[in-house]
N, C-alpha and C positions, 0 to 999 in steps of 0.2 A: 605267433609263436615264440616262447622263452629261447633267448639267447642260450644257445648249447655251447656255443666255441669259447667263451671267456672274456675277459676285461681287454684284450688287444682289439676288439672291434668296436669303434666308437660310434656315437650317433651321428648322422649327416647333417641334422639343423641345429642350428647355435642361437640361443636368445639374443637378441641385440639389445646390449645395454649402453649406458654413457659412457662406460670405461672401455668398450670395444667397439663403438660404430664409427671410430677415426679409421678403423683396419678395413672395413668396407670395401669391395672392388666391384667393376662392373666389366662385362666383356661380351661379345655376342658369339653364341657358339651353336652348334647344331650336332644332333646326336648320329648324322649319317651324311653323306656328300649329297645326296639328294633332297635333303631336309631344309629348309627356309632355317638360316640363323636368327636366335631372338636373343634379346639382351637380358643376361644373368648377372643378378646379385650375389656375390659369395664373399667369403673370409678364404684368404690364401691359407694351404694347409700350414701348419705351424703355428701360425699367428694367434690362434684361440686354443684354449683347453677345452677338448669336448669330451662330454662324460662316458663313460663305458656303455654300451646299449644293453637295455634289458631285454628288447624283443627284437625280431626281424618280422617284418610285413612283406609278405610274399606277395607279388603281382603276378597273377596268372591271365592270360588270354587264352580264348577257346581256340580251337584248330581253325574254326571258319573266321574268327576276327586276325588270326594270324595270315590265312590265305587271303583275305580279303585287303589288308594292308600291303602284303607283298606285291598283290597284282596292281594296286593303284600306285604303288612306287616304281613299278616296272621291272620288279625282281620274279625270279622262277618261285611258285610255290615250294615251299620245304616237302622234303620226301619224307617226312616223319608221319606216321598214323595216329600218333599220341592224341588224345582228345584234349589236352590242354598244353600249353607251353609255360615256363617260366620266363616271365619279361624281365622283372627286376626285384631285386632284394634291398628293401631298406632297412636299416639299422637306427633304432629309435629310443627312446624312454618309455614309450607309453604302450599299453595292449590295446589299442585302437588305430584304426587307419587314421593319419594325418592327411590333412586336404592337398592336393597336388597345388603347385604352384599356379599363379592366375595365368600366366603366359603357357602353360601347358594345358590347362583346362580351354583357351583358347585355340591353341594349336591342333587341339584334338579333333575339333570340328573339321579341320582341314586336311581330309583324308590324302588328297593328291599331293600334301606337302609334308606327310610323314604323320601325320595323326590318325585317330581310331575311326573319325566319322561320327562321333558321339556328338549330338547336339548340346550346345551350351547351354546349363541350366543356371539362370540367375542365383537361385538360394545356394549352389554349390559354388560357384563364382565368388559369390559375397562372403561365403565361409573360407574359401581360400585366401582372401584379400585380408580376413581378420586376423588370421593365423600368420602369414607371411610378412604382413607390415612389421613385424616383432620380431622375425626369425630370418636366417639365412642359411645357406649351406656354406660346407666348407668342400673347397676344390684345389 
């Protein structure tokens, strides 16, 4: 969807160049207390210039998927009866879905550890590696 907010929202993934690669950092993080921490590579916020986002990629999960993940993580099922839930909004420069990071592709197979239970597709994983070897998030 086109960015309707304005230039204050910047892209979350930055191209790695010879000029900025020395700024890359790594750390272990998890999205929740119950999820296994994974190693992430990132540019510290403010260390690199990030272009304004032209688009938002909305990540939606079905109610069935949200309930499945909640049960697997030992949480109560959400009370909502909405057919879909908004899980994430990714700010980006392109009007198509960018690949998930390789570690997210792997983690998603492990539903008991915070993933979605989706089996790994080698083709999708390799597309992810191809993109993320040259990009990093800002955090």
